N, C-alpha and C positions, 0 to 999 in steps of 0.2 A: 368731295371728302371721303366718299365711300371707298375709293381705291387705295387709300393710305391706311396701313395697319400700324397699330402701336406695338412697340416692343413689349414682350411679356415682362411683368413685374417680378423681380426676385424678392420673394418674401422670406423672412426668417422662419426657421422651423417652428412648428407649433409646440406648445407645452408637452403634449402627449408624445410627440416624436422625440423630444429631448429626454423625457422620462424613460422611454423605452430604450434609448441608446445608453442611458446611465445604468440600467438594470443588467444589460447583457455584459457578462464578464469577458475579459479578454482571454485568449488562449493561454497566455502566461499565468493569469490568475487561476485558471482551472488547473493547470499543471501544478502550480504552487500548492493549492488546496489538496490535491491528490498526494503530492509528496509529503506534506505535513501529516496527512491522515495515515499514509503508509508507515511513516516513522513512529507515529503514535501506536499503531497496531503492532508493529514489531516490538516495541518496548513492552506493551501489554502481554504479548506472547512470551517474551523472556520472563516476565514476572510470574505468569501462570506456570511455566515450565519449572521454575525454581520452587514455587509453592508446592507443586505436586511431587517433587522429588526427581523429576525426569533429568534435570541437569546433573545432579549428583550421581544418578544411575549411569549416565553416559560417561562421566569422568571416570567412574569406577571401571566400566567396561574398557575404556581406552587404556587405563593403567594396566589392567589384566592382560589385554592384548599385547601391550608393549613388553610386559614382563615375560610372557610366553615366547614371543618372537625374539626378544633380545633388544635391549635399549638402543644399541648402535645399528641394529639391522632393520629398523622400521623407518619408513619415509612418511612424510606428512601426507603425500598423495595416497599411499597405501592405507594409512589410517582412515583417511576420508572415505576411500572406496569401500572399506569394510564397515565402517560405523554408520555411514549415511543411511543405508537400507534399514539397519537395526534401529536407528534413531527415529526415522520416519514411522516405522511400524510400531514403535512403543509410545508414541504420543497418545495420552489418554483421550478417549472419544469425547469426553465432556469438554476438554480444551478445544479440540477440533470443532465441535458443534458451536461453541461460543464464538470462536473466531470466524467461522463461516457466517454465523448470524450477523455479527458486527460488520463484516464485509458487505453482505447483502443489504443491510440497512444503509450503509454509507452509499453504495451504488444507487439504491432506490432514491435516496435524498438528493443525489446529484443529477439524476436524469429527469426529475420533475420540475 
């Protein structure tokens, strides 16, 4: 009887293995969480830019540029090319700092 081996038993996964599998999020879940957070941060940024008057300032600058150049002589691409650097440069430091902090916090919470 020593020469005959029994086939290995297939055992169900242990409770710990099942728990670990349940904790690990899928790639799609991770992507979904990041997309939701990105949208939430974009909405918060919009609110902050309206609160501090940045949005009104940019609208005013766009209107001024359009009046100077001539309403029919301005393209959307031209307006974007002129206003983007001015807009980025005029975002208040406090808004930038808060948004960077929120992004860092989110990233830290998702990597641990």
